[in-house]
N, C-alpha and C positions, 0 to 999 in steps of 0.2 A: 763244768764238764759238759761235753757234747751229749746231745740226746741219743747219739749213736753208740755211746759207751757200752761195751759188752758187759752184761750183767749175768749173775748166776743166782739161782734159787735152789736151795737144798731143802727138801721136805723130808722130815724124819718123823716116823710114827713112833710113839713111845714103845719101850721094850715091854715084854710080857709082864702083866700085873696079876696079883693074887685076886681071887674072888673071896671077899671077906664080908663080915657083917657091918663094916663101916659104910659110909656114903660112897657113891661112885667116885666123887671128887677126891676122896681121901684114901683110895685104894693104893697100897704100896706095890713095888715091884716084887715079882716072884723070884725064886732062885734062878730060873732060866733067864729072866730079864736082867738080873744083876750080872750074869755071865755074858749075855749078848751085847749089852750097851757098850762096854769097853771095846769089844770087837768092832762095833760100828765106829767108835772113835779112832781106832787104829786104821780102819779102812779109809776114813776121811783124811787122816794125816798122811797115809801112804799115797793117796790120790792128790796130795798137795792142796786140799781144800780147807782153808781156814776162813770162816765167815768174818766179815767186818762187824756184823750185827746178828744176834740170835734173838728171835721172838719165841718165847716158850710159854705154853699154857701154865696156869697156876696149879693144876692138879698135882697131887703127890707123885704119881707115876711118871709124869712128864718131867717134873723137876728132878727126880731121882735119876731118870734116864740121862738128862742133860748133864748132871753132875758127873756121871760115870763116863759119858762121851767126852766131855771137855777135858777131863783129866788125862786123856791120851793125846791131846793136841799140843803142839809146841808153844802156843800162846792162847790165852783166854780172850775170846772176842767179847765185846760189850754185849750184855745180856739184858733183855727186858722181859719181865714176867707179866703177861697180859691175860687177864681173866676172860677177855673176849674170845680167846682161842679155844676155850673149853666149850664143847658142843657147838662150835661154829659151823654155819652152813657154808656152802661153796661161795655164795655171794658175799657173806661176811668176811671170808678169808681173802677174797680178791680185794675187797674194800680195805682190809688191813695192809695188804701189799701196796695198794695205791697210796697209802699214807707215808710210805717209806721215803726218807730223804734221798735225793739223788747223789749225795755224798757217799752212799752205800753202794758198793759194787757187788759184793757177795753177801746174800742174806740167807740165814737158816731159819726155818720154822719148825718147832718141835710141837707136835699136836696129836690129834686123834683121828681114827677112822669113824665114820666114812668120809669126813671132810678132807683129810690129807690125800687120800686116794682120788677123790673127786677133783680136787684142785690139780693134782699132777696130770690126770687124764684131760681135764678141761684146757689146761695151759699148753699141752703138748700138741701143737699143730703139725709138728714133724718129729721124727725120732730116728736115731742112729740104729741101723740094722733092725732086729726084731725086738728091740727094747720095749716098745709100747705093748706089743702082744704079750711079752713075758710079764710085764708089770700087771697087766689086766688079768692074765691067767692066775697070777699068784694071789690076787686079792689084797695085795699090799700088807704083808704080814707084820707082826710086831717087830720093831727095831729095823724095819726096812727103810731105805732112802731112795729118793728120786732126785736127780740133779738135772735142772733145766737151765738153758741159756736163752737169752734174748738180747736185743739191742734196743735201747731207748730209755725213756724215763719210767720210773716206777708208776707214775700216774697213768701210763699207757698199758699197764698189764691188764689183759683181758683174754677171753677164750681164744685159743689157737696161736698166741703170740710167741710161744717158746718152742725150743727143740729139746726133746728128751735126750740128754747126752749120756746118762748113766742111770742104771737101776741096780741096787744092791740089797740083798737080804741075807741075814746071817745063816740061814739054813737052806739056801737055794743052790 
């Protein structure tokens, strides 16, 4: 594949989770999260976005979110649950993207704030219309998604490399 191959990164913040007595990692989705996650999946399917690979945090709320999102897609992408996504910093998230095989054109990452929002903001060197200001004003709410495009190898992902092509949130 050419290094100019168009690529897409879909960043999904987990849906709304309950505040419970369990550890943060083990917090399940709240009722609202269980309602919003399938809506996010329908938005992806309607936009024609079916990732080749999904990297998902190992937390309960991200795994539950992904299960509900993927149930709305016409086909299930290969999914890797990676504990490094839980509480990952911006630098750690970029390093994970850099590890992606160039056989993958469309990658989805299911994770947490503040990392997901920071990653979307850092990668978006350009944006369609007012998407960047809308995304930043929103604070990247639960079950929100940013879709970024770029050309090149995953090893070349760095600050400013992408174009923010879409931003969606269930209650926006």
